[in-house]
N, C-alpha and C positions, 0 to 999 in steps of 0.2 A: 115607105117600102110596103108593098102589098104582102098579104099573108101567103106564105109559101106552104106547099104540100111536101111534107117530109115523111118518108116511110122506111123503117128498118124491117127487113124480112130475112127469113132463114128457113132452111129445111133441116130436120134432125137426122142423124145417122140411122140407118136401118138396124133395128135391134137384133135381127138374126145375124147380120154381118158382125155386129159388135161382139156377140157371144163367141163367134169363131175367132175374131181378132184378139179377144182377151186371152184365149188359150194359146194361140200362136205367139202372142206377145210374151207370155210367160216363158215359153220355150226359147224365144229369141233372147230374152233378158238373162235367163240362166246360162245360155251358151256364151253370150258376150261377157257376162260376169266371170265365168270360169276362165275364159281367155285372158281377161284382165289380171286375174289372180296368178295365172301361169307366167304372165309377162312381168310380174312384180309391180303392177300398177293397179291395185285393187280399186274398183269403182264403187260408188254408193249404190247398192242394189235397189233401194227404194226409188231413188231418183232415176236410175236406169230404167226400171220398170215403168215408172210414170211417163218418161219421155216416149217410150215405145207404145204404151197404151194410148197415149194422146193422139197417135196417128189415126186411131179409129174415128176421130172427129174431122178427118180430112176426106175419107172415102165417100163418094157419092153425096157430099154435102154441098149445098149452095147457100149463099147469103148475099145480101146487098144493102146499100143505103142509097135511096132514091130521093132526090130533091127536085121538085117540079117534074120535068120530063127527062132529067139527067140521071142516069144510073152510074154512080161513082165507081162501083167495083165490078159487078158482073160483066162479062162471064169469067173473071179470074177465078182460079182455084186457090184454096187456102185452108186454114184451120179454124173451125167454128169457135173454139174457146179463145184463140188468139184474137179473132174478130171481136168477140164480146168484150175482151179486155181492152182493146183499142178504142172501141166505142165508149166504154166507161171512162177511159182516160180523157177522151174528147169532152165528156160532160164535166169532169173535174176541171179541165182547162177553161171551159166556157164559164163555169160558175165561180172558180177560185183563181184563175189565172196561172201564170208560170210559177209564182211563189206557192200557189196551192199544191202544184205537183211536187215541188221541192219539199213542202211540208209532208205530203203523203209519203214520199220516199224515206222520210225520217221516222215513220211509225215503227216503234220497237216491237215488231211482230216477226216471228219466224217465217210466216207465210208471205212476207213482203218481198217480192222479187225485185223491187226497185232499190233496195238497201245498198247494193253494190254498183249501181248504175250512176255514171256521171251524167246527171240530168241535163245540165247546160250543153255539154258537148254531144251527147248521144241522141237526145230527144228534141232539141231545139235548133233552129237555124234562123238567125236574125229575128229572134223573139217569136218565131212561128213554131207551133208544135208540129213535129214530123211524125206521121203515122202511116203504117202499111195496111191497116185494117185487116191483118191476118193473111194477106195475099202473098203467094210465092210463085204463081205461074199464070200469067206474068206478074211480076211485082208491080203493085200500084202504089206510088208514093204520093201522099197528100200533105199539104202544109195548111194548118189552121191558124188564122190570125184574128184575134178579136180586138176591135177598136170601138170604144163606146159600147153600144149594144148591137153592133153589126159584126157578124162572123163571116170572114172570108175563107173559103175553102178553095185551094188552088192545087191543080195537078201538075206535077213536073213531067208527066208522061205524054199527055195529049193536049196540054195548054188550056184545059178546062178551068174556068174561074167562076165561082158561085158566091153570091152575097145573100145572106139570110139574117133575119132578126135572131139574135142569140137566144132569147127566151123561147122563141118558137122552136128552134132547133132542139132545145132540151125538152120542152113540153110535148113535142110530137113523138119523140122516140124513147122517153124514159120508161113508159109502161111496156113497150115492146121489148126493151132491154131487160127489164125486171122479169117479164114472162119467159124470155130466153134463158135467163139464169135459173129460174125455177124448173124449166123443162129439162135442162142439162142435169140439174141436181137429182131429178126423178130418175133419169136414165142411169145415173151412177149407183142407184140403189139396186139395179138389176143384177149385178154380179159383184161379189166381194172384192175382186181385184180392181174393179173400177174405182174403188174407194181411194186408191192412190192419187186420184185426181181431185179429191174433195178439197184439199187446200187451195186449189185454183178457184173453186167456186166460192170458198170462204173469202178469198181476196177480192173477188168480184163484188161480193156483198159489202165488204169494207169500203171499197171505192164508191159504190152507189150511196151508201149512208153518208159518206163524207161529202160527196158532190151535192147531195140534195138537202142536207141539213141547213 
């Protein structure tokens, strides 16, 4: 198998937009929270605020994963943090396999979003890892299957199938992914309210340490 060119790329949200988004998000969160209290179904305010602030990483953000001349994701629209999470999950799968992701889901951490997920049913199909890479318009669904040291990436949307050396996949994108995590973490320092997303960055770091150790 010839050496493949793999490139993970992304643009960061505009900081001036994020400042405005943070303030409007706070107002939206307070309004939604008050409504939930009135209706007798009080929501977790911190989670509510985090979900709303997270939308700031969807506006005017672009990202992609390109293998050879095939762009797997663009021009789909999605969420940058969800994209980074899915790429990190793909590295865990390539390095540790399905059982590795099951082990990851069992990490006794409050920030672990996989604790309540049925890994076998929700994330796998016929032993292939199912990922959206953060996309939602249109949704791009990919199935990753590793056999030996060959990683197959197959799209259910446009019948794209790519085969790549598994080690090359990891080696080509791990530094870009680590850089993306660092850049997002720096953005979160820009405004106090953005700190509600810090657990997501901490979880990304946990996944990367686990995948690469």
